[in-house]
Structures are given as structure tokens and as C-alpha cells.
One Martini backbone bead per residue (centre of mass of N, CA, C, O) as a GRO file, in nm:
protein
  318
    1MET     BB    1   3.843  -0.845  -2.039
    2ALA     BB    2   3.782  -0.925  -1.729
    3GLU     BB    3   3.660  -0.812  -1.451
    4LYS     BB    4   3.742  -0.752  -1.133
    5ILE     BB    5   3.629  -0.931  -0.843
    6LEU     BB    6   3.485  -0.851  -0.519
    7ILE     BB    7   3.401  -1.054  -0.220
    8ILE     BB    8   3.249  -0.939   0.066
    9GLY     BB    9   3.165  -1.206   0.257
   10ALA     BB   10   3.240  -1.504   0.135
   11GLY     BB   11   3.163  -1.701   0.394
   12GLY     BB   12   2.878  -1.680   0.353
   13GLN     BB   13   2.577  -1.777   0.236
   14ILE     BB   14   2.603  -1.608  -0.029
   15GLY     BB   15   2.905  -1.585  -0.094
   16THR     BB   16   2.980  -1.873  -0.155
   17GLU     BB   17   2.789  -1.907  -0.410
   18LEU     BB   18   2.888  -1.659  -0.568
   19VAL     BB   19   3.179  -1.737  -0.609
   20LEU     BB   20   3.132  -2.005  -0.764
   21LYS     BB   21   2.961  -1.884  -0.999
   22LEU     BB   22   3.158  -1.652  -1.093
   23ARG     BB   23   3.396  -1.841  -1.156
   24GLU     BB   24   3.250  -2.003  -1.368
   25MET     BB   25   3.195  -1.740  -1.554
   26LYS     BB   26   3.490  -1.556  -1.516
   27GLY     BB   27   3.700  -1.689  -1.360
   28LYS     BB   28   3.887  -1.752  -1.085
   29GLU     BB   29   4.104  -1.513  -1.113
   30ASN     BB   30   3.854  -1.276  -1.114
   31VAL     BB   31   3.767  -1.391  -0.813
   32VAL     BB   32   3.769  -1.241  -0.504
   33ALA     BB   33   3.793  -1.352  -0.181
   34ALA     BB   34   3.648  -1.206   0.124
   35ASP     BB   35   3.740  -1.226   0.478
   36ILE     BB   36   3.785  -1.233   0.833
   37ARG     BB   37   3.931  -1.483   0.802
   38ASP     BB   38   4.233  -1.629   0.793
   39ASN     BB   39   4.102  -1.865   0.636
   40CYS     BB   40   4.000  -2.030   0.373
   41PRO     BB   41   3.740  -2.171   0.282
   42ASP     BB   42   3.722  -2.466   0.125
   43VAL     BB   43   3.484  -2.411  -0.082
   44ILE     BB   44   3.675  -2.136  -0.189
   45SER     BB   45   3.985  -2.256  -0.266
   46ASN     BB   46   3.983  -2.218  -0.608
   47GLY     BB   47   4.089  -1.921  -0.526
   48PRO     BB   48   4.126  -1.613  -0.440
   49TYR     BB   49   4.242  -1.485  -0.108
   50VAL     BB   50   4.137  -1.244   0.153
   51LYS     BB   51   4.198  -1.086   0.434
   52MET     BB   52   3.905  -0.888   0.557
   53ASP     BB   53   3.819  -0.576   0.703
   54VAL     BB   54   3.567  -0.357   0.632
   55MET     BB   55   3.661  -0.143   0.868
   56ASP     BB   56   3.935  -0.119   0.700
   57ARG     BB   57   3.967   0.125   0.496
   58ASP     BB   58   4.263   0.135   0.400
   59PHE     BB   59   4.287  -0.159   0.309
   60VAL     BB   60   4.054  -0.169   0.111
   61ARG     BB   61   4.148   0.052  -0.078
   62LYS     BB   62   4.427  -0.061  -0.151
   63PHE     BB   63   4.337  -0.330  -0.270
   64ILE     BB   64   4.155  -0.225  -0.494
   65ILE     BB   65   4.358  -0.044  -0.638
   66ASP     BB   66   4.607  -0.235  -0.671
   67ASN     BB   67   4.401  -0.475  -0.811
   68GLU     BB   68   4.193  -0.359  -1.008
   69ILE     BB   69   3.911  -0.337  -0.909
   70LYS     BB   70   3.557  -0.315  -1.049
   71GLN     BB   71   3.394  -0.515  -0.856
   72VAL     BB   72   3.148  -0.517  -0.583
   73TYR     BB   73   3.048  -0.744  -0.322
   74LEU     BB   74   2.866  -0.639  -0.032
   75LEU     BB   75   2.810  -0.880   0.244
   76ALA     BB   76   2.891  -0.758   0.500
   77ALA     BB   77   2.708  -0.860   0.805
   78LEU     BB   78   2.461  -0.828   1.045
   79LEU     BB   79   2.206  -0.994   1.139
   80SER     BB   80   1.914  -0.954   1.292
   81ALA     BB   81   1.946  -1.121   1.564
   82THR     BB   82   2.248  -1.047   1.616
   83ALA     BB   83   2.220  -0.730   1.610
   84GLU     BB   84   2.042  -0.702   1.873
   85LYS     BB   85   2.294  -0.776   2.063
   86ASN     BB   86   2.485  -0.550   1.875
   87PRO     BB   87   2.411  -0.249   1.763
   88ASP     BB   88   2.662  -0.079   1.731
   89PHE     BB   89   2.824  -0.276   1.553
   90ALA     BB   90   2.614  -0.319   1.333
   91TRP     BB   91   2.609  -0.030   1.229
   92LYS     BB   92   2.910  -0.007   1.157
   93LEU     BB   93   2.934  -0.244   0.968
   94ASN     BB   94   2.681  -0.179   0.771
   95MET     BB   95   2.801   0.125   0.694
   96GLU     BB   96   3.116   0.175   0.663
   97GLY     BB   97   3.161  -0.016   0.419
   98LEU     BB   98   2.973   0.130   0.221
   99PHE     BB   99   3.125   0.401   0.205
  100THR     BB  100   3.390   0.295   0.097
  101ILE     BB  101   3.271   0.186  -0.172
  102LEU     BB  102   3.121   0.436  -0.278
  103ASP     BB  103   3.377   0.616  -0.288
  104LEU     BB  104   3.535   0.452  -0.496
  105ALA     BB  105   3.322   0.499  -0.719
  106LYS     BB  106   3.322   0.809  -0.714
  107GLU     BB  107   3.648   0.788  -0.795
  108LYS     BB  108   3.657   0.552  -1.033
  109HIS     BB  109   3.755   0.258  -0.936
  110LEU     BB  110   3.458   0.173  -0.981
  111ASN     BB  111   3.180   0.041  -1.177
  112LYS     BB  112   3.047  -0.171  -0.962
  113ILE     BB  113   2.771  -0.250  -0.731
  114PHE     BB  114   2.684  -0.478  -0.465
  115TRP     BB  115   2.397  -0.442  -0.235
  116PRO     BB  116   2.228  -0.579   0.031
  117SER     BB  117   1.915  -0.614   0.118
  118SER     BB  118   1.585  -0.625   0.293
  119ILE     BB  119   1.281  -0.701   0.454
  120ALA     BB  120   1.377  -0.532   0.713
  121VAL     BB  121   1.284  -0.242   0.608
  122PHE     BB  122   1.037  -0.321   0.717
  123GLY     BB  123   0.725  -0.293   0.908
  124PRO     BB  124   0.434  -0.277   1.101
  125THR     BB  125   0.320  -0.048   0.878
  126THR     BB  126   0.340  -0.238   0.657
  127PRO     BB  127   0.215  -0.398   0.411
  128LYS     BB  128   0.196  -0.750   0.426
  129GLU     BB  129   0.055  -0.789   0.145
  130ASN     BB  130   0.205  -0.738  -0.129
  131THR     BB  131   0.451  -0.565  -0.103
  132PRO     BB  132   0.560  -0.286  -0.213
  133GLN     BB  133   0.814  -0.114  -0.342
  134ARG     BB  134   0.647   0.146  -0.249
  135THR     BB  135   0.649   0.231   0.101
  136VAL     BB  136   0.617   0.181   0.416
  137MET     BB  137   0.924   0.247   0.634
  138GLU     BB  138   0.944   0.111   0.980
  139PRO     BB  139   1.179  -0.017   1.126
  140SER     BB  140   1.256  -0.241   1.433
  141THR     BB  141   1.560  -0.287   1.351
  142VAL     BB  142   1.891  -0.252   1.309
  143TYR     BB  143   1.912  -0.388   1.042
  144GLY     BB  144   1.679  -0.230   0.903
  145ILE     BB  145   1.790   0.052   0.949
  146SER     BB  146   2.059   0.005   0.792
  147LYS     BB  147   1.922  -0.073   0.520
  148GLN     BB  148   1.761   0.179   0.473
  149ALA     BB  149   1.994   0.373   0.474
  150GLY     BB  150   2.151   0.237   0.247
  151GLU     BB  151   1.947   0.283   0.022
  152ARG     BB  152   1.964   0.593   0.033
  153TRP     BB  153   2.268   0.609  -0.034
  154CYS     BB  154   2.267   0.468  -0.304
  155GLU     BB  155   2.076   0.661  -0.444
  156TYR     BB  156   2.245   0.916  -0.393
  157TYR     BB  157   2.507   0.825  -0.549
  158PHE     BB  158   2.361   0.798  -0.810
  159ASN     BB  159   2.239   1.086  -0.843
  160LYS     BB  160   2.511   1.259  -0.778
  161PHE     BB  161   2.763   1.039  -0.900
  162GLY     BB  162   2.687   0.776  -1.082
  163VAL     BB  163   2.662   0.525  -0.916
  164ASP     BB  164   2.668   0.170  -0.983
  165VAL     BB  165   2.417   0.062  -0.784
  166ARG     BB  166   2.297  -0.256  -0.665
  167SER     BB  167   1.975  -0.404  -0.541
  168ILE     BB  168   1.837  -0.643  -0.292
  169ARG     BB  169   1.546  -0.763  -0.122
  170TYR     BB  170   1.582  -1.006   0.069
  171PRO     BB  171   1.464  -1.282   0.161
  172GLY     BB  172   1.452  -1.569   0.275
  173LEU     BB  173   1.723  -1.808   0.284
  174ILE     BB  174   1.781  -2.131   0.120
  175SER     BB  175   2.035  -2.373   0.225
  176TYR     BB  176   2.289  -2.653   0.223
  177THR     BB  177   2.594  -2.513   0.235
  178SER     BB  178   2.497  -2.358   0.496
  179LEU     BB  179   2.449  -2.236   0.795
  180PRO     BB  180   2.293  -2.084   1.013
  181GLY     BB  181   2.329  -1.698   1.072
  182GLY     BB  182   2.108  -1.528   1.263
  183GLY     BB  183   1.825  -1.540   1.143
  184THR     BB  184   1.477  -1.530   1.136
  185THR     BB  185   1.457  -1.743   0.881
  186ASP     BB  186   1.636  -2.000   0.980
  187TYR     BB  187   1.430  -2.221   1.039
  188ALA     BB  188   1.413  -2.306   0.722
  189VAL     BB  189   1.684  -2.467   0.768
  190ASP     BB  190   1.697  -2.623   1.043
  191ILE     BB  191   1.453  -2.818   0.986
  192PHE     BB  192   1.614  -3.021   0.807
  193TYR     BB  193   1.816  -3.125   1.001
  194GLN     BB  194   1.604  -3.226   1.214
  195ALA     BB  195   1.456  -3.417   1.024
  196LYS     BB  196   1.704  -3.609   0.985
  197LEU     BB  197   1.776  -3.661   1.293
  198SER     BB  198   1.445  -3.674   1.437
  199ASN     BB  199   1.169  -3.590   1.297
  200SER     BB  200   1.196  -3.301   1.442
  201TYR     BB  201   1.059  -2.967   1.559
  202THR     BB  202   1.142  -2.644   1.708
  203SER     BB  203   0.987  -2.346   1.675
  204PHE     BB  204   1.053  -1.983   1.698
  205LEU     BB  205   0.788  -1.983   1.540
  206SER     BB  206   0.480  -1.958   1.467
  207GLU     BB  207   0.266  -2.141   1.267
  208ASN     BB  208   0.138  -1.857   1.107
  209THR     BB  209   0.420  -1.741   1.002
  210ALA     BB  210   0.452  -1.547   0.730
  211LEU     BB  211   0.722  -1.571   0.483
  212PRO     BB  212   0.953  -1.477   0.268
  213MET     BB  213   1.111  -1.698   0.029
  214MET     BB  214   1.431  -1.858  -0.090
  215TYR     BB  215   1.616  -2.013  -0.299
  216MET     BB  216   1.948  -1.973  -0.352
  217GLU     BB  217   1.961  -2.010  -0.659
  218ASP     BB  218   1.768  -1.775  -0.718
  219ALA     BB  219   1.935  -1.548  -0.572
  220ILE     BB  220   2.189  -1.570  -0.743
  221ARG     BB  221   2.061  -1.527  -1.016
  222ALA     BB  222   1.941  -1.249  -0.957
  223THR     BB  223   2.207  -1.103  -0.890
  224ILE     BB  224   2.341  -1.149  -1.170
  225GLU     BB  225   2.117  -1.035  -1.350
  226LEU     BB  226   2.135  -0.751  -1.237
  227MET     BB  227   2.445  -0.703  -1.297
  228GLU     BB  228   2.403  -0.768  -1.619
  229ALA     BB  229   2.224  -0.547  -1.668
  230PRO     BB  230   2.144  -0.291  -1.825
  231VAL     BB  231   2.144   0.022  -1.702
  232GLU     BB  232   1.853   0.109  -1.824
  233GLN     BB  233   1.700  -0.133  -1.655
  234VAL     BB  234   1.789   0.014  -1.384
  235ARG     BB  235   1.536   0.186  -1.200
  236VAL     BB  236   1.625   0.090  -0.917
  237ARG     BB  237   1.838   0.257  -0.650
  238SER     BB  238   1.779   0.120  -0.391
  239SER     BB  239   1.571  -0.160  -0.395
  240TYR     BB  240   1.466  -0.468  -0.484
  241ASN     BB  241   1.209  -0.652  -0.491
  242LEU     BB  242   1.194  -1.006  -0.371
  243GLY     BB  243   1.027  -1.279  -0.453
  244GLY     BB  244   0.891  -1.605  -0.395
  245ILE     BB  245   0.800  -1.786  -0.126
  246SER     BB  246   0.520  -1.829   0.088
  247PHE     BB  247   0.536  -1.938   0.441
  248THR     BB  248   0.482  -2.147   0.705
  249PRO     BB  249   0.574  -2.367   0.939
  250LYS     BB  250   0.331  -2.548   0.887
  251GLU     BB  251   0.363  -2.573   0.574
  252LEU     BB  252   0.648  -2.689   0.584
  253ALA     BB  253   0.584  -2.942   0.754
  254GLU     BB  254   0.383  -3.062   0.542
  255ALA     BB  255   0.596  -3.087   0.313
  256ILE     BB  256   0.787  -3.280   0.470
  257ARG     BB  257   0.581  -3.509   0.519
  258VAL     BB  258   0.569  -3.610   0.232
  259GLU     BB  259   0.885  -3.709   0.249
  260SER     BB  260   0.853  -3.744   0.591
  261PRO     BB  261   0.694  -3.943   0.762
  262GLY     BB  262   0.633  -3.833   1.103
  263PHE     BB  263   0.671  -3.552   1.115
  264THR     BB  264   0.738  -3.309   1.373
  265ILE     BB  265   0.585  -3.012   1.536
  266ASP     BB  266   0.676  -2.733   1.744
  267TYR     BB  267   0.619  -2.439   1.964
  268ALA     BB  268   0.873  -2.162   2.065
  269PRO     BB  269   0.855  -1.860   2.090
  270ASP     BB  270   1.069  -1.582   2.052
  271PHE     BB  271   1.223  -1.285   1.986
  272ARG     BB  272   1.179  -1.342   1.668
  273GLN     BB  273   0.874  -1.297   1.647
  274GLN     BB  274   0.870  -0.988   1.652
  275ILE     BB  275   1.025  -0.953   1.394
  276ALA     BB  276   0.837  -1.116   1.201
  277ASP     BB  277   0.578  -0.940   1.261
  278SER     BB  278   0.721  -0.682   1.098
  279TRP     BB  279   0.692  -0.848   0.842
  280PRO     BB  280   0.626  -0.971   0.556
  281GLY     BB  281   0.430  -1.227   0.382
  282SER     BB  282   0.456  -1.068   0.101
  283ILE     BB  283   0.573  -0.995  -0.241
  284ASP     BB  284   0.616  -0.729  -0.475
  285ASP     BB  285   0.815  -0.797  -0.791
  286SER     BB  286   0.739  -0.644  -1.064
  287ASP     BB  287   0.985  -0.462  -1.123
  288ALA     BB  288   1.188  -0.690  -1.172
  289LYS     BB  289   1.028  -0.823  -1.398
  290ASN     BB  290   1.013  -0.574  -1.590
  291ASP     BB  291   1.317  -0.468  -1.602
  292TRP     BB  292   1.497  -0.783  -1.578
  293GLY     BB  293   1.331  -1.069  -1.584
  294TRP     BB  294   1.227  -1.188  -1.330
  295LYS     BB  295   1.227  -1.551  -1.211
  296GLU     BB  296   1.120  -1.803  -1.038
  297GLU     BB  297   1.179  -2.176  -0.989
  298PHE     BB  298   1.105  -2.235  -0.682
  299ASP     BB  299   0.909  -2.428  -0.499
  300LEU     BB  300   0.821  -2.589  -0.218
  301ALA     BB  301   0.852  -2.884  -0.311
  302LYS     BB  302   1.130  -2.853  -0.445
  303LEU     BB  303   1.278  -2.745  -0.196
  304VAL     BB  304   1.234  -2.985  -0.001
  305LYS     BB  305   1.362  -3.206  -0.166
  306ILE     BB  306   1.651  -3.084  -0.196
  307MET     BB  307   1.714  -3.050   0.107
  308LEU     BB  308   1.677  -3.348   0.205
  309GLU     BB  309   1.894  -3.462   0.003
  310ASN     BB  310   2.153  -3.245   0.105
  311VAL     BB  311   2.174  -3.235   0.391
  312ASP     BB  312   2.438  -3.221   0.648
  313THR     BB  313   2.441  -3.329   0.973
  314ALA     BB  314   2.751  -3.307   1.044
  315LEU     BB  315   2.760  -2.990   1.066
  316ILE     BB  316   2.584  -2.995   1.358
  317GLN     BB  317   2.763  -3.230   1.519
  318GLY     BB  318   3.086  -3.154   1.489
   0.00000   0.00000   0.00000
């Protein structure tokens, strides 16, 4: 019998796709979507849904215990740029929910947890190219600070209490199924909508700002592959580096121009530039490759083609 899975933050960019994929694999009745919204988003309405505020510890605990949930994917968080505008709330949201879930696993109510980290754990003193799995981590954003602290707590709960918590440091994620959500890497999603609307884009990052990115399908596959891996193969209990493809806004624009001649880009860097400058330009993910066989499938040309074919401009035109 399949273990019951709860995905908290199911209405977000990663959550939406993860719900659909896991329901396809595990049976829709076994995957409960949870989000703070009153109503279930239409895209994930093919299975059970519960309104859940991850900061309501008592409600979260009762729901998980009463419904015999055995795996939790804890995706609820404020992203980098949004968190900078409300740091106190971002810290509380990003940390308190994690403790609730870790404690449930410590008490043996849960068998397995997935908690996402991010390249935001790195900072201006981190080696920028081919950033190692273990390296200097001095994050300069609230989001990065909370993710670095979360990594340490995950590792602590594994070492002290045997909690099977698994994590990935996601690079920037690119998808056509949900809108940009307030992240510093979100220019690489928005650019496709603007390319289709006006064949032009103004980037909030400068032209030569290289950042690690990944097509969402690769990220979802990596997440599930990590969660399905035998416990002895999961050797990193802080969070795994995950590389994909690294590119600059200029390189992305050139790739779009191949598919959409005449596309133009200009640059008006804002406060997100400083965040991006503190992050790696490329990632060494050899531990993930060696431990559980990770391998990306989407390169830049393939990503650009699929995004231009599938983005729905009606989503941003209201």
C-alpha cells in the first residue's frame, strides 16, 4: 500500500508540478495538496486538497497524525526578492514550518521529508564558478540565511534523531505552468512571456550576469529521484548541489532570437542585481551524480524552444 504524501505549498511553482507528477505515480488519492489559499487551484483539483497555514503548528500536526501522512514535501516559503521586503515574516515562515515537520518525523509520525534549499545559501565570498558541494557559505539575503540555517537543522535532526530528511539546493527554475513568483532568477521566466507579447524585454539583471538555471521537468525528476533513492545512497544530509545550465540574460536573449528573429533586450538592473551578484555562476553537482545518479536532460536550446511553444500570455494579461 502506498504511503500517503502531503505537499505543503502545493500552489507554488514547484508544488504544482510535483503534485501532478506524484499523483500520476502514486495514485491521486495518496497525494494531498495543501496551500494557504481557500480554494484549490484548478490545475491540481484532480485530487485531495486542504487549506493549510504552515505556521499553524497545531493544525499541521493534527492533520498529519489524523490522516496518517507518512511523507511530507515542505515547499512553503517566501522567495528571495519577496523575503527582502518582509524579513521578519520570511524568517518565521521559512523556519517555523520546518521545525513542525522535523519534530513530527523525530516522533516517528513521518518516515521521510523533502525540504528544498537553494543556491541562495551561497554568498559573495563563495567561489562563483563550479561552486563545490562543501564551501564557504555567507549568504547576504534573508532567504539565503533561512535556507542555510534550515540545512544545518536538517543535518542535525538526521544525525541526532535519525530523521530521513532529504534536500536539494535548487538553481533558478524555469517553467511555463506558473507565473514568476518573486525570485531573483524569475527574469528567465518572464522573458518568454514578453518575447511572445512584444518581442522585446527589459531585464532587471545586467547582460553578463551568469546564474545556474534548470528546466522545471528536470527539477521535479531530480526531487523524486532523490526521494526514491535507497537511504544508504543519500550521503549528503544538509542539501545537494544541483546544477543545470548556466547562462546570462544576453545568452538567453540570443537563444530566443534563434527561434524568434527580431527579439530585442535592454537592461535596467534593480535591487535584484545585488542579490544575483552574490550567487554562483555555475554549480558542481558531482555528489548528486555519484550518489543517486542525477543527470539533467534539458540544455538551453531545448529549454527555449519548449518555453516559447508553451507559455500562455493570457496568464499575465489578466
